[in-house]
C-alpha positions as CSV (number, residue, x, y, z in Angstrom):
1,X,-61.9,51.2,-81.4
2,X,-62.0,51.6,-77.6
3,X,-64.2,54.6,-76.5
4,X,-62.3,57.6,-75.5
5,X,-62.2,58.6,-71.8
6,X,-61.5,62.1,-70.3
7,X,-59.9,60.8,-67.1
8,X,-57.1,63.1,-65.9
9,X,-53.6,62.0,-64.9
10,X,-53.1,60.8,-61.3
11,X,-50.2,62.4,-59.3
12,X,-48.0,60.3,-57.0
13,X,-45.9,62.1,-54.4
14,X,-47.1,65.5,-55.8
15,X,-44.9,64.9,-58.9
16,X,-46.4,64.9,-62.4
17,X,-45.9,61.7,-64.3
18,X,-47.3,60.0,-67.3
19,X,-50.3,57.7,-66.6
20,X,-52.3,55.3,-68.6
21,X,-55.9,56.2,-69.4
22,X,-58.7,54.1,-70.8
23,X,-58.2,55.5,-74.2
24,X,-54.5,54.4,-74.2
25,X,-53.3,51.4,-76.0
26,X,-51.4,50.0,-73.1
27,X,-54.3,48.0,-71.4
28,X,-54.7,45.9,-74.4
29,X,-51.0,45.6,-74.8
30,X,-50.7,44.6,-71.2
31,X,-53.3,41.9,-71.7
32,X,-51.5,40.6,-74.8
33,X,-48.1,40.8,-73.2
34,X,-49.3,38.8,-70.2
35,X,-50.1,36.0,-72.6
36,X,-47.2,35.5,-75.0
37,X,-48.8,32.3,-76.2
38,X,-50.9,34.4,-78.5
39,X,-47.8,35.8,-80.3
40,X,-46.5,34.1,-83.5
41,X,-43.9,31.5,-83.1
42,X,-41.4,33.6,-85.1
43,X,-41.7,36.4,-82.6
44,X,-41.0,34.1,-79.7
45,X,-37.9,32.7,-81.4
46,X,-36.6,36.2,-82.1
47,X,-37.1,37.1,-78.4
48,X,-35.3,33.9,-77.3
49,X,-32.2,34.9,-79.3
50,X,-32.0,38.2,-77.6
51,X,-31.9,36.7,-74.1
52,X,-29.2,34.1,-74.6
53,X,-25.9,34.7,-72.7
54,X,-22.9,34.2,-75.0
55,X,-20.8,32.8,-72.2
56,X,-23.0,30.0,-70.8
57,X,-25.3,29.8,-73.9
58,X,-28.4,29.8,-71.6
59,X,-31.1,32.3,-70.9
60,X,-29.8,35.4,-69.1
61,X,-30.1,35.4,-65.4
62,X,-29.7,38.8,-63.6
63,X,-28.4,40.4,-66.8
64,X,-25.6,43.1,-66.4
65,X,-24.4,45.4,-69.1
66,X,-20.7,46.3,-69.7
67,X,-19.5,49.6,-71.0
68,X,-19.4,48.2,-74.6
69,X,-23.2,47.6,-74.3
70,X,-22.9,43.8,-74.3
71,X,-25.0,42.0,-71.7
72,X,-24.1,38.8,-69.8
73,X,-25.3,36.8,-66.7
74,X,-24.2,38.2,-63.4
75,X,-22.8,34.8,-62.4
76,X,-20.9,34.5,-65.6
77,X,-19.3,37.9,-65.2
78,X,-18.3,37.1,-61.6
79,X,-16.7,33.9,-62.7
80,X,-14.7,35.8,-65.4
81,X,-13.5,38.3,-62.8
82,X,-12.3,35.5,-60.5
83,X,-10.3,33.9,-63.4
84,X,-8.7,37.3,-64.3
85,X,-5.4,38.3,-62.6
86,X,-6.5,41.9,-62.2
87,X,-9.8,41.8,-60.2
88,X,-10.7,45.4,-61.0
89,X,-10.8,44.7,-64.7
90,X,-13.2,42.6,-66.8
91,X,-12.9,41.6,-70.5
92,X,-15.9,41.4,-72.8
93,X,-16.0,37.9,-74.4
94,X,-17.8,39.3,-77.5
95,X,-15.6,42.2,-78.5
96,X,-12.5,41.5,-76.3
97,X,-12.7,45.1,-75.0
98,X,-11.1,45.5,-71.5
99,X,-13.2,47.5,-69.0
100,X,-12.4,48.8,-65.5
101,X,-14.9,48.3,-62.7
102,X,-15.3,51.9,-61.9
103,X,-17.3,51.6,-58.7
104,X,-15.7,52.1,-55.3
105,X,-16.2,48.5,-54.3
106,X,-15.1,47.2,-57.7
107,X,-17.8,44.6,-57.7
108,X,-19.6,43.1,-60.7
109,X,-23.0,43.6,-58.9
110,X,-22.5,47.3,-59.3
111,X,-22.7,47.0,-63.1
112,X,-26.0,48.4,-64.4
113,X,-28.8,46.0,-65.5
114,X,-30.0,45.9,-69.0
115,X,-33.6,47.1,-68.5
116,X,-34.6,46.2,-72.0
117,X,-33.4,42.6,-71.8
118,X,-34.9,42.4,-68.3
119,X,-38.3,43.4,-69.7
120,X,-38.0,40.7,-72.5
121,X,-37.2,38.1,-69.8
122,X,-40.3,39.1,-67.9
123,X,-42.5,38.8,-70.9
124,X,-41.1,35.3,-71.7
125,X,-41.4,34.3,-68.1
126,X,-45.0,35.3,-67.9
127,X,-45.7,33.6,-71.1
128,X,-44.8,30.3,-69.7
129,X,-47.2,30.6,-66.7
130,X,-50.1,32.0,-68.8
131,X,-49.7,30.1,-71.9
132,X,-52.4,27.6,-70.9
133,X,-54.9,30.2,-69.7
134,X,-57.8,31.4,-71.9
135,X,-57.3,34.9,-73.1
136,X,-60.4,37.2,-73.1
137,X,-61.7,38.1,-76.4
138,X,-61.2,41.6,-77.9
139,X,-64.9,42.3,-77.4
140,X,-64.7,41.3,-73.7
141,X,-61.7,43.6,-73.3
142,X,-63.5,46.5,-74.9
143,X,-66.5,45.9,-72.7
144,X,-64.3,45.8,-69.6
145,X,-62.7,49.1,-70.5
146,X,-66.1,50.6,-71.3
147,X,-67.3,49.7,-67.8
148,X,-63.9,50.7,-66.2
149,X,-63.6,47.2,-64.8
150,X,-60.1,46.6,-66.1
151,X,-57.5,46.2,-63.4
152,X,-53.9,46.9,-64.5
153,X,-51.0,44.9,-63.1
154,X,-47.6,46.2,-62.2
155,X,-44.9,44.8,-64.5
156,X,-42.5,44.2,-61.6
157,X,-44.5,43.3,-58.5
158,X,-47.7,42.2,-60.3
159,X,-49.8,44.3,-58.0
160,X,-53.3,44.6,-59.5
161,X,-55.6,47.5,-58.8
162,X,-58.0,49.9,-60.4
163,X,-55.6,52.8,-60.0
164,X,-54.0,54.1,-63.1
165,X,-50.4,52.9,-63.4
166,X,-47.5,54.8,-64.8
167,X,-45.9,53.8,-68.1
168,X,-42.1,54.0,-68.7
169,X,-41.3,55.6,-72.1
170,X,-37.9,53.7,-72.2
171,X,-38.9,50.1,-71.6
172,X,-42.6,50.5,-72.4
173,X,-43.7,48.8,-69.2
174,X,-46.5,49.6,-66.7
175,X,-45.3,50.2,-63.1
176,X,-47.0,50.9,-59.8
177,X,-45.9,54.0,-57.7
178,X,-43.5,52.0,-55.5
179,X,-41.8,50.1,-58.4
180,X,-41.8,53.4,-60.4
181,X,-39.4,55.0,-57.8
182,X,-37.1,52.0,-57.9
183,X,-37.2,52.0,-61.7
184,X,-36.3,55.7,-61.8
185,X,-33.4,54.9,-59.4
186,X,-32.1,52.2,-61.9
187,X,-32.3,54.7,-64.8
188,X,-30.5,57.3,-62.8
189,X,-27.8,54.7,-62.0
190,X,-27.5,54.0,-65.7
191,X,-27.2,57.7,-66.4
192,X,-24.3,57.9,-63.9
193,X,-22.8,54.8,-65.5
194,X,-22.9,56.6,-68.9
195,X,-21.0,59.5,-67.3
196,X,-18.4,57.0,-66.0
197,X,-18.2,55.5,-69.4
198,X,-17.7,58.9,-71.0
199,X,-14.9,59.7,-68.5
200,X,-13.2,56.4,-69.3
201,X,-13.6,57.0,-73.0
202,X,-12.1,60.5,-72.6
203,X,-9.1,59.1,-70.7
204,X,-8.7,56.4,-73.4
205,X,-8.7,59.1,-76.1
206,X,-6.1,61.1,-74.2
207,X,-3.9,58.0,-73.9
208,X,-4.3,57.4,-77.7
209,X,-3.5,61.0,-78.5
210,X,-0.4,60.8,-76.3
211,X,0.8,57.7,-78.1
212,X,0.0,59.3,-81.4
213,X,2.1,62.3,-80.6
214,X,5.0,60.1,-79.4
215,X,4.9,58.2,-82.7
216,X,4.9,61.4,-84.8
217,X,7.6,62.9,-82.7
218,X,9.7,59.8,-83.5
219,X,8.8,60.1,-87.2
220,X,9.7,63.8,-87.3
221,X,13.0,63.1,-85.6
222,X,13.8,60.4,-88.2
223,X,12.8,62.7,-91.0
224,X,15.0,65.4,-89.6
225,X,18.0,63.1,-89.2
226,X,17.5,61.7,-92.7
227,X,17.5,65.0,-94.4
228,X,20.3,66.4,-92.2
229,X,22.4,63.5,-93.4
230,X,21.4,64.3,-97.0
231,X,22.1,68.0,-96.5
232,X,25.5,67.2,-95.1
233,X,26.3,65.0,-98.1
234,X,25.0,67.8,-100.4
235,X,27.2,70.3,-98.6
236,X,30.2,68.0,-99.1
237,X,29.3,67.7,-102.8
238,X,29.1,71.5,-102.9
239,X,32.5,71.9,-101.3
240,X,34.0,69.4,-103.7
241,X,32.5,71.1,-106.8
242,X,33.6,74.5,-105.5
243,X,37.1,73.2,-104.9
244,X,37.1,71.8,-108.5
245,X,35.9,75.1,-109.8
246,X,38.6,77.0,-107.9
247,X,41.2,74.5,-109.4
248,X,40.0,75.2,-112.9
249,X,40.0,78.9,-112.2
250,X,43.5,78.8,-110.7
251,X,44.8,76.9,-113.8
252,X,43.4,79.7,-115.9
253,X,44.9,82.4,-113.7
254,X,48.3,80.7,-113.9
255,X,48.1,80.4,-117.6
256,X,47.1,84.1,-117.7
257,X,50.0,85.1,-115.6
258,X,52.4,83.2,-117.8
259,X,51.2,85.0,-120.9
260,X,51.3,88.3,-119.1
261,X,54.9,87.6,-117.9
262,X,55.9,86.9,-121.5
263,X,54.3,90.1,-122.6
264,X,56.1,92.1,-119.9
265,X,59.4,90.4,-120.8
266,X,59.0,91.2,-124.5
267,X,58.1,94.8,-123.8
268,X,61.2,95.2,-121.7
269,X,63.4,93.6,-124.4
270,X,61.8,95.8,-127.1
271,X,62.2,99.0,-125.1
272,X,65.8,98.1,-124.3
273,X,66.6,97.6,-127.9
274,X,65.2,101.0,-128.8
275,X,67.7,102.8,-126.5
276,X,70.6,102.1,-128.8
277,X,71.3,103.6,-132.2
278,X,70.0,101.5,-135.1
279,X,73.3,101.8,-137.1
280,X,75.3,100.3,-134.2
281,X,73.6,97.0,-134.5
282,X,74.9,94.9,-137.3
283,X,72.3,92.1,-136.8
284,X,69.3,94.3,-136.1
285,X,67.3,92.4,-138.7
286,X,67.8,89.1,-136.9
287,X,66.8,90.8,-133.7
288,X,63.6,92.1,-135.4
289,X,62.7,88.7,-136.7
290,X,63.3,87.2,-133.2
291,X,61.0,89.7,-131.6
292,X,58.4,89.2,-134.3
293,X,58.5,85.4,-133.8
294,X,58.1,85.7,-130.0
295,X,55.3,88.2,-130.4
296,X,53.5,85.9,-132.8
297,X,53.8,83.0,-130.3
298,X,52.3,85.2,-127.6
299,X,49.5,86.3,-129.8
300,X,48.7,82.7,-130.6
301,X,48.6,81.8,-126.9
302,X,46.3,84.8,-126.3
303,X,44.0,83.6,-129.0
304,X,43.8,80.1,-127.5
305,X,43.5,81.2,-123.9
306,X,39.9,81.0,-122.5
307,X,38.5,78.9,-125.3
308,X,37.6,76.0,-123.0
309,X,33.9,75.2,-122.7
310,X,33.1,74.9,-119.0
311,X,29.9,73.1,-118.2
312,X,28.1,72.2,-114.9
313,X,26.5,68.8,-115.3
314,X,23.5,69.1,-112.9
315,X,22.3,65.6,-113.4
316,X,25.7,64.0,-112.5
317,X,26.9,66.9,-110.2
318,X,30.2,67.5,-111.9
319,X,32.1,70.1,-113.8
320,X,33.2,69.3,-117.3
321,X,35.9,71.2,-119.2
322,X,35.8,70.7,-122.9
323,X,39.1,71.8,-124.5
324,X,39.7,72.8,-128.1
325,X,41.7,70.3,-130.1
326,X,44.1,71.6,-132.8
327,X,43.2,70.1,-136.1
328,X,46.4,71.3,-137.8
329,X,48.0,74.5,-139.0
330,X,48.3,76.0,-142.4
331,X,50.9,78.6,-143.3
332,X,49.7,81.8,-144.8
333,X,52.6,83.8,-146.3
334,X,52.0,87.5,-146.4
335,X,53.8,89.8,-148.9
336,X,54.7,92.4,-146.2
337,X,57.8,93.2,-144.4
338,X,56.4,91.7,-141.2
339,X,57.2,88.3,-142.6
340,X,55.1,85.3,-142.2
341,X,52.1,84.5,-140.0
342,X,50.2,81.3,-139.2
343,X,46.5,80.8,-139.0
344,X,45.4,78.2,-136.4
345,X,42.3,76.3,-137.2
346,X,40.6,74.4,-134.4
347,X,37.3,72.6,-133.8
348,X,35.4,71.6,-130.7
349,X,36.1,68.5,-128.7
350,X,34.3,65.3,-129.7
351,X,30.5,65.4,-129.2
352,X,30.1,62.3,-127.1
353,X,28.2,63.6,-124.1
354,X,24.8,65.3,-123.7
355,X,26.4,68.4,-122.2
356,X,28.9,68.8,-125.1
357,X,26.2,68.3,-127.7
358,X,24.0,70.9,-125.8
359,X,26.9,73.3,-125.8
360,X,27.4,72.7,-129.5
361,X,23.9,73.6,-130.5
362,X,23.9,76.6,-128.2
363,X,27.3,78.0,-129.3
364,X,27.6,76.9,-132.9
365,X,26.6,79.5,-135.5
366,X,24.8,77.6,-138.2
367,X,25.4,79.2,-141.6
368,X,23.8,78.1,-145.0
369,X,26.6,76.7,-147.2
370,X,24.1,76.1,-150.0
371,X,20.8,77.6,-151.0
372,X,19.0,75.7,-153.7
373,X,16.0,77.2,-155.5
374,X,15.4,75.1,-158.6
375,X,12.1,73.6,-157.4
376,X,8.7,75.3,-156.8
377,X,7.3,74.5,-153.4
378,X,9.7,71.8,-152.2
379,X,8.3,69.3,-149.5
380,X,10.3,66.6,-147.8
381,X,14.1,66.3,-147.9
382,X,16.6,63.6,-147.1
383,X,20.1,62.5,-147.6
384,X,20.6,59.1,-149.1
385,X,22.8,56.6,-147.1
386,X,24.7,55.7,-150.2
387,X,27.1,57.4,-152.6
388,X,25.8,58.5,-156.0
389,X,27.8,57.7,-159.2
390,X,31.4,59.0,-159.2
391,X,30.8,61.9,-157.0
392,X,31.7,59.9,-153.8
393,X,29.2,62.0,-151.9
394,X,25.7,61.2,-150.5
395,X,23.1,62.9,-152.6
396,X,20.2,65.0,-151.3
397,X,16.7,63.9,-152.3
398,X,14.1,66.7,-152.6
399,X,10.3,66.0,-153.0
400,X,8.9,68.5,-155.5
401,X,5.3,68.7,-154.5
402,X,4.0,70.7,-157.4
403,X,6.6,69.2,-159.9
404,X,5.3,65.7,-159.0
405,X,8.9,64.3,-159.0
406,X,12.0,63.8,-156.9
407,X,15.2,65.8,-157.4
408,X,18.5,64.2,-156.7
409,X,20.9,67.0,-155.9
410,X,24.7,67.3,-155.3
411,X,25.0,68.8,-151.8
412,X,28.2,70.6,-152.7
413,X,27.3,72.6,-155.8
414,X,23.5,72.1,-156.0
415,X,23.6,70.5,-159.4
416,X,20.6,68.3,-160.2
417,X,22.0,64.9,-160.9
418,X,18.7,63.1,-161.5
419,X,14.9,63.5,-161.7
420,X,12.8,60.6,-160.5
421,X,9.1,60.6,-161.6
422,X,6.2,58.2,-162.0
423,X,3.0,58.9,-163.9
424,X,0.7,58.0,-161.0
425,X,2.6,60.2,-158.5
426,X,0.5,63.2,-157.6
427,X,1.9,65.0,-154.5
428,X,5.2,63.6,-153.2
429,X,5.6,64.6,-149.6
430,X,8.0,62.8,-147.3
431,X,11.1,60.8,-148.1
432,X,13.0,58.0,-146.3
433,X,15.5,55.3,-147.3
434,X,16.3,51.7,-146.7
435,X,20.1,51.4,-146.7
436,X,20.1,47.6,-147.0
437,X,17.9,47.3,-150.1
438,X,18.9,50.7,-151.5
439,X,15.3,51.8,-151.8
440,X,13.6,55.2,-151.7
441,X,10.2,55.5,-150.1
442,X,8.0,58.5,-150.9
443,X,4.6,59.2,-149.3
444,X,2.0,60.7,-151.7
445,X,-0.4,62.8,-149.7
446,X,-3.1,63.1,-152.5
447,X,-2.8,59.6,-153.9
448,X,-3.0,58.2,-150.3
449,X,-0.2,55.7,-150.8
450,X,3.6,55.1,-150.8
451,X,5.7,54.8,-153.9
452,X,9.0,52.8,-153.8
453,X,11.9,53.5,-156.1
454,X,15.4,52.0,-156.5
455,X,18.6,54.0,-156.0
456,X,18.8,54.4,-159.7
457,X,15.3,56.0,-159.9
458,X,13.4,52.9,-161.2
459,X,9.8,52.5,-159.9
460,X,9.5,49.3,-158.0
461,X,6.0,49.1,-156.3
462,X,3.2,50.9,-154.6
463,X,2.2,50.3,-151.0
464,X,-1.3,50.7,-149.6
465,X,-4.4,52.4,-150.9
466,X,-6.9,55.0,-149.7
467,X,-9.1,54.0,-146.7
468,X,-9.3,53.8,-143.0
469,X,-8.9,50.0,-142.5
470,X,-5.8,48.0,-141.8
471,X,-3.0,48.8,-144.3
472,X,-5.0,51.7,-145.9
473,X,-4.0,55.3,-145.7
474,X,-5.6,58.7,-145.8
475,X,-3.3,61.7,-146.6
476,X,-0.1,60.1,-145.3
477,X,2.9,62.4,-144.5
478,X,5.9,61.4,-142.4
479,X,7.9,58.2,-143.0
480,X,10.6,56.4,-141.1
481,X,12.3,53.0,-141.8
482,X,12.3,50.6,-138.9
483,X,14.2,47.3,-138.3
484,X,13.6,44.1,-140.1
485,X,12.0,45.5,-143.2
486,X,9.4,47.6,-141.5
487,X,8.1,51.1,-142.4
488,X,6.5,53.6,-140.0
489,X,3.9,55.8,-141.6
490,X,2.1,58.9,-140.3
491,X,-1.5,58.1,-141.4
492,X,-2.3,61.8,-140.9
493,X,-5.9,61.7,-142.1
494,X,-6.8,58.7,-139.9
495,X,-5.0,60.2,-136.8
496,X,-2.7,57.2,-136.3
497,X,0.7,55.8,-137.0
498,X,0.9,52.5,-138.8
499,X,3.9,50.1,-138.9
500,X,3.7,48.2,-142.2
501,X,5.8,45.8,-144.2
502,X,8.1,47.7,-146.6
503,X,7.7,45.0,-149.2
504,X,3.9,44.1,-149.1
505,X,2.3,47.1,-147.3
506,X,0.6,44.7,-144.8
507,X,-0.1,46.4,-141.5
508,X,1.9,44.9,-138.6
509,X,0.8,47.2,-135.8
510,X,-0.9,50.6,-135.2
511,X,-1.5,53.2,-132.5
512,X,-3.5,56.4,-132.5
513,X,-7.2,57.3,-132.5
514,X,-8.4,53.8,-133.5
515,X,-12.2,53.4,-134.1
516,X,-14.1,50.9,-132.0
517,X,-14.9,48.6,-134.9
518,X,-11.2,48.6,-135.9
519,X,-10.2,47.7,-132.3
520,X,-12.6,44.8,-132.4
521,X,-11.3,43.6,-135.8
522,X,-7.7,44.0,-134.6
523,X,-8.4,41.8,-131.6
524,X,-9.9,39.2,-133.9
525,X,-6.9,39.3,-136.3
526,X,-4.5,39.6,-133.3
527,X,-2.9,42.7,-134.8
528,X,-1.1,44.8,-132.1
529,X,-3.3,47.9,-131.7
530,X,-3.3,50.6,-129.1
531,X,-5.6,53.6,-128.7
532,X,-3.7,56.8,-127.9
533,X,-4.4,60.5,-128.4
534,X,-3.0,61.6,-131.8
535,X,-4.4,64.4,-133.9
536,X,-3.0,64.8,-137.4
537,X,0.5,63.4,-136.8
538,X,2.8,64.8,-139.6
539,X,6.2,63.3,-138.9
540,X,7.8,60.2,-137.3
541,X,11.4,59.2,-136.5
542,X,13.0,56.0,-135.1
543,X,15.8,56.3,-132.5
544,X,17.1,53.1,-130.8
545,X,13.9,51.4,-129.5
546,X,11.7,54.4,-129.5
547,X,9.2,55.9,-132.0
548,X,9.1,59.7,-131.9
549,X,5.9,61.2,-133.3
550,X,5.2,64.9,-134.1
551,X,1.6,65.2,-133.0
552,X,1.0,68.3,-135.0
553,X,-2.7,68.8,-134.2
554,X,-2.0,68.7,-130.4
555,X,1.2,70.7,-130.8
556,X,3.2,68.0,-128.9
557,X,6.1,65.7,-129.5
558,X,5.3,62.2,-128.2
559,X,7.7,59.4,-127.6
560,X,6.5,55.7,-127.7
561,X,8.0,52.3,-127.5
562,X,7.5,50.0,-130.4
563,X,4.4,48.5,-128.8
564,X,2.7,51.9,-129.0
565,X,3.0,52.6,-125.2
566,X,3.7,56.3,-124.6
567,X,6.9,57.0,-122.6
568,X,6.9,60.8,-122.5
569,X,5.7,63.9,-124.3
570,X,6.7,67.6,-124.4
571,X,5.9,70.9,-126.2
572,X,3.1,73.5,-126.0
573,X,1.6,76.1,-128.3
574,X,3.0,79.6,-128.2
575,X,5.7,81.8,-129.5
576,X,8.1,81.8,-126.5
577,X,11.3,79.9,-126.5
578,X,10.5,76.1,-126.6
579,X,7.0,76.7,-127.9
580,X,5.6,76.3,-131.4
581,X,2.6,77.3,-133.4
582,X,2.4,75.0,-136.4
583,X,5.0,72.2,-136.2
584,X,5.0,70.0,-139.3
585,X,8.4,68.4,-139.7
586,X,10.9,66.8,-137.3
587,X,14.3,65.1,-137.4
588,X,16.5,63.3,-134.9
589,X,20.3,63.7,-134.9
590,X,22.8,60.9,-134.3
591,X,22.7,61.5,-130.5
592,X,18.9,61.4,-130.2
593,X,18.5,65.2,-130.0
594,X,15.1,66.2,-131.5
595,X,14.8,69.0,-134.0
596,X,11.3,70.4,-134.8
597,X,10.5,72.6,-137.7
598,X,7.8,75.2,-136.7
599,X,6.2,76.9,-139.7
600,X,4.1,79.2,-137.6
601,X,7.1,80.8,-135.9
602,X,9.5,80.2,-138.8
603,X,12.3,78.5,-136.8
604,X,14.0,75.3,-135.8
605,X,13.7,74.2,-132.2
606,X,16.2,71.8,-130.6
607,X,15.4,69.6,-127.7
608,X,17.3,67.0,-125.6
609,X,16.1,63.4,-125.8
610,X,14.4,64.0,-122.5
611,X,12.4,66.9,-124.0
612,X,14.3,69.7,-122.3
613,X,14.5,72.7,-124.6
614,X,18.1,73.6,-125.8
615,X,17.9,76.4,-128.4
616,X,16.2,77.8,-131.4
617,X,17.6,78.8,-134.8
618,X,16.3,80.9,-137.6
619,X,13.7,83.7,-138.0
620,X,11.1,84.8,-140.5
621,X,12.3,86.2,-143.8
622,X,13.3,85.3,-147.4
623,X,17.0,85.8,-147.3
624,X,19.6,83.0,-146.7
625,X,19.4,81.7,-143.2
626,X,15.7,82.7,-142.8
627,X,12.5,80.8,-143.3
628,X,8.9,81.4,-144.2
629,X,7.2,77.9,-143.9
630,X,9.2,74.8,-143.2
631,X,8.1,71.6,-145.0
632,X,11.2,69.4,-144.8
633,X,13.9,68.7,-142.2
634,X,16.8,66.3,-142.1
635,X,19.9,66.0,-139.9
636,X,23.0,64.2,-141.3
637,X,25.6,62.2,-139.4
638,X,27.9,65.2,-139.2
639,X,25.0,67.3,-138.0
640,X,24.5,69.1,-141.3
641,X,20.9,70.4,-141.3
642,X,18.9,70.4,-144.5
643,X,15.7,72.5,-144.5
644,X,13.1,73.0,-147.3
645,X,10.9,76.0,-147.3
646,X,7.6,75.8,-149.1
647,X,6.9,79.6,-149.4
648,X,10.5,80.7,-150.1
649,X,10.8,77.8,-152.7
650,X,14.3,77.0,-151.3
651,X,16.3,74.2,-149.8
652,X,19.1,75.3,-147.5
653,X,22.0,73.2,-146.2
654,X,23.4,74.5,-142.9
655,X,26.7,73.4,-141.3
């Protein structure tokens, strides 16, 4: 350690400045810097890299710094300006940034020097001249400082004296008083240059902001034009639809006026006939019959007027008028003096559009045409796709959960035509059919398997056993037959849906909450498997190429493709329209409309294939048309709805 000195700072020009004292580190640094030969070779190489001009690839000479902070030789920059068309601009060869020469003269020499690079060049230059000189030892330097014999030299002019030099905190160099003033002038010039650069940067940002505003003004104009065009088209659609609506209304008004004109004409005729004496008319009976016939025709027209179903198809932006179609007439002769009258029976137009089917479910009053109560706690129900015996009707199959058998019932009178049982069947739950093979599939919730029977009631085979591996089941419920001899099973206890072979029970694919080890095994066996969020699925249906699953635990209906990829889902818990509490059963009608049986709210909910809620039917109770807890649901081809009720111990057929 050098001994500490108490020498005070020396003032130059009566201005305070920082000076170097004997206890400062700069004397030793100055001695070391004056002999760069003592530095490691790596340090020298690093310094050499810093002072190379990227234009001429030589050591920098008279370095000048651009506004982007890149430094080049003064001569190289002057050559670049001469080659440029615009003499008051210069382009950086490193970052390609274009800079304006902001000085009044517009000369390159007015660019500020890079003091840091300049100091490095000075160190390297001195190192070349002093590299062969012998450096004093550290002990000698310490002794010299102790005796105050050290003479410091100015970094720029190399003036040597025993006065205390000033040290620049920016470039870490020692300067004499004269060079210090020049150095301060250079720093002040660089500060001014920084201000010029900030002004240039501010102008550049203003130009960018102006361009940005212009671009967004153009975008806003295009957006406005685009949507004005769309609004104009929508207005045109609106006018067309309003015109169509007025046309339909005018047709109805015209028909109304025609009926009213007939009524007025008949009233005038009848009042005119009453002015004369009855005994003067020999054919008064014929006149009475004529009046009665015309009045009957008018009454028939009145009954038919206004029965059209008028719908606004929002998706296709059109008005649809569904007219009633006469299905025929039947005479009803009355034993009264009024003569005969006719009863016109009519039915709705064909249900071939989503709008007409929606209107059907909303407007149709479903009434139970049969209430069957010959089974305690019925479960799943279904209508066979074949005729039974000589009845020429498709029978209803009912799973008797506590009876441990299937009931084959005549849907017209409720007669039990057959009982199907098997000694190993414990709790028959859901039912489905294979029309091609005429087989009946029954899931057994407590036996954890599926039993297969023939149309005649003969036991054929058992599919699957209890477990959680491939092809094994735990508390299965809903069933649905798929194409090519496949069977979709709600493996409720394992939170998944399996697609199995209807003949062997071998699993073909699965989706649901699949365990990690099962996913690994499925990848090894190349069994199609997909992990999706299912919680206690209780029913499944197939419509076209989609698999519709009632995810009872999550209170959702989820629609998948046959690879197990989810397409959409709908439903939420609650008691408001469209919500359900404890959905357990589900069915799909011939048009893809989805019906959900909600035991918690004791009703049937109807949804479009897209998941849009349509209507609800039923309420809690034990009388016909009411429910307590729904455990089976089936929709026939003619939209007959079959519902089993576990708590009311009934099966009702609605039409």
